[in-house]
C-alpha positions in Angstrom: -5.9 -56.8 139.1 -4.9 -55.2 135.5 -5.4 -56.6 132.2 -3.2 -54.5 130.2 0.6 -53.8 130.1 -0.2 -50.2 131.4 -1.6 -51.5 134.6 -4.9 -50.0 134.3 -8.1 -51.9 135.1 -10.6 -53.2 132.4 -13.1 -50.4 130.9 -16.8 -51.5 132.0 -18.5 -52.2 128.5 -21.9 -50.9 128.2 -24.6 -52.4 126.4 -24.3 -51.6 122.4 -27.3 -50.3 120.4 -26.3 -52.8 117.9 -27.4 -55.8 120.5 -30.3 -54.3 121.2 -31.6 -54.2 117.7 -32.5 -57.9 117.1 -35.1 -58.3 120.0 -36.4 -54.5 119.1 -36.9 -55.8 115.4 -38.5 -59.1 116.7 -41.0 -57.6 118.9 -42.2 -55.3 116.2 -42.7 -57.9 113.9 -44.4 -59.9 116.7 -46.7 -57.1 117.2 -47.6 -56.8 113.4 -48.4 -60.5 113.3 -50.3 -60.2 116.2 -52.2 -57.4 114.7 -52.7 -59.0 111.1 -53.8 -62.2 112.8 -56.4 -60.5 114.8 -58.1 -58.7 112.0 -61.9 -60.5 110.5 -60.3 -61.6 107.5 -56.4 -61.7 107.9 -56.1 -62.3 104.0 -58.6 -59.5 102.9 -56.9 -56.5 101.8 -59.1 -53.3 103.4 -60.7 -51.4 100.7 -60.4 -47.7 100.5 -64.0 -47.5 99.2 -66.1 -48.4 102.4 -67.8 -45.2 103.7 -67.2 -43.2 100.2 -69.3 -43.0 97.0 -69.0 -45.8 94.4 -67.0 -44.9 91.8 -68.5 -44.5 88.4 -70.0 -47.3 86.0 -67.9 -47.9 82.9 -69.0 -51.1 81.2 -70.4 -52.1 78.0 -73.3 -54.5 76.6 -72.1 -58.2 76.2 -75.6 -59.8 76.1 -79.1 -59.1 76.2 -78.8 -57.9 80.0 -79.9 -54.3 80.7 -76.9 -52.1 81.1 -76.2 -50.8 84.6 -75.4 -46.7 84.9 -74.3 -44.5 87.5 -77.9 -43.7 88.4 -78.7 -47.3 89.5 -76.1 -47.1 92.3 -78.1 -44.3 93.5 -81.8 -45.5 93.2 -82.8 -45.2 96.9 -82.3 -49.2 97.3 -79.4 -51.2 98.5 -77.7 -53.7 96.0 -74.8 -56.0 95.7 -72.2 -55.0 92.6 -70.2 -58.4 91.8 -67.2 -58.5 89.7 -66.8 -62.0 88.2 -65.7 -63.9 85.1 -66.6 -67.3 83.3 -62.8 -68.2 83.5 -62.9 -67.8 87.5 -63.3 -70.9 89.4 -64.5 -69.1 92.9 -67.0 -67.4 90.7 -68.8 -71.0 90.3 -68.4 -71.6 93.8 -70.2 -68.5 94.8 -72.8 -68.4 92.0 -75.4 -70.9 94.0 -75.4 -68.4 96.7 -75.6 -65.2 94.5 -78.7 -67.0 92.9 -80.1 -67.7 96.5 -79.9 -63.6 97.5 -81.4 -62.7 94.2 -84.1 -65.5 95.1 -84.7 -63.2 98.3 -85.2 -60.0 96.2 -81.9 -58.8 96.7 -80.7 -56.7 93.4 -77.5 -57.8 92.5 -75.5 -56.0 89.3 -73.1 -58.4 87.6 -70.0 -56.7 86.3 -68.1 -59.0 83.8 -64.8 -58.8 84.0 -62.4 -59.2 81.0 -64.2 -62.0 79.4 -65.0 -62.8 75.8 -68.8 -62.2 75.7 -69.4 -65.5 74.3 -67.7 -67.4 77.5 -69.8 -64.9 79.8 -73.2 -65.6 78.0 -72.8 -69.1 78.3 -71.8 -69.4 81.8 -75.0 -67.4 82.7 -76.9 -69.8 80.9 -75.5 -72.6 82.3 -75.3 -71.8 86.2 -78.3 -68.9 86.1 -78.5 -65.5 85.9 -78.8 -63.9 89.1 -78.2 -60.3 87.8 -80.8 -57.4 87.4 -78.4 -55.4 85.4 -74.9 -55.7 84.4 -72.4 -55.2 82.0 -68.6 -55.9 80.8 -65.5 -54.4 81.8 -63.2 -55.7 79.2 -60.5 -53.3 79.8 -60.8 -53.6 83.7 -61.0 -49.9 83.8 -63.8 -50.4 86.0 -62.3 -53.0 88.2 -59.3 -50.6 88.8 -61.3 -47.6 89.8 -63.2 -49.6 92.4 -60.0 -51.4 93.7 -60.5 -54.8 92.6 -57.5 -57.3 93.4 -59.0 -60.1 91.9 -62.6 -61.7 90.8 -64.8 -62.2 92.4 -65.2 -59.5 94.4 -68.6 -58.1 95.7 -69.6 -54.6 97.2 -72.7 -53.9 99.1 -74.0 -50.3 98.2 -76.6 -48.4 100.1 -79.3 -46.4 98.4 -77.2 -43.4 98.3 -74.4 -45.2 96.1 -72.1 -45.3 99.0 -70.0 -48.3 99.4 -71.1 -49.9 102.9 -69.1 -53.4 102.7 -66.6 -55.1 100.3 -65.9 -59.0 100.0 -62.8 -60.0 98.2 -63.2 -63.6 97.1 -66.3 -65.6 97.1 -69.5 -64.9 98.6 -69.6 -67.9 100.9 -72.6 -68.6 103.5 -70.3 -67.6 106.0 -69.8 -64.4 104.4 -73.5 -63.9 103.9 -74.1 -64.9 107.7 -71.1 -62.9 109.2 -70.9 -59.6 107.0 -73.4 -59.0 104.7 -76.6 -59.9 106.4 -75.8 -57.8 109.4 -74.7 -55.0 107.0 -78.0 -55.2 105.1 -80.1 -55.4 108.1 -78.5 -52.5 109.7 -79.2 -50.4 106.1 -82.9 -52.0 106.3 -83.4 -50.3 109.7 -82.2 -47.0 108.5 
């Protein structure tokens, strides 16, 4: 059978690369979504600091709280560094959990983030002060160096000043039981 005026048989068409492109793209996206959904917390961005030395402390005084220094991060004892602000709703949610951790004897360092001093002092007077030491990061420079995406954000620091764990968002009971406690227990066994 001929298809054209010259009497030639029609040429077989191969599969075009453009026809394969949509299924390849779909498969790649499906793989990315699957990997993302199987992370511990798919909403949390990974931290480049975990396993590395904590960045420098850059705070100023905002109350009669004892100011934290770089040496405090390398004191030989594990501790939490908590970035918070009075204007932060999730900071209010996590505050009772921080108070409970402090009551257990866990040292917590508070870094007040871009907050007027009077508001920060009022926040701690109202809800209690879980912080052993702290200071104000009025410019946001320290938070930037630590890779903070937003408050609250909490870092578990080992006795040598290395970042062991990062919790982006409020320290909830779930975060304490699933992430903080196992990491703290591991540090205590070392």
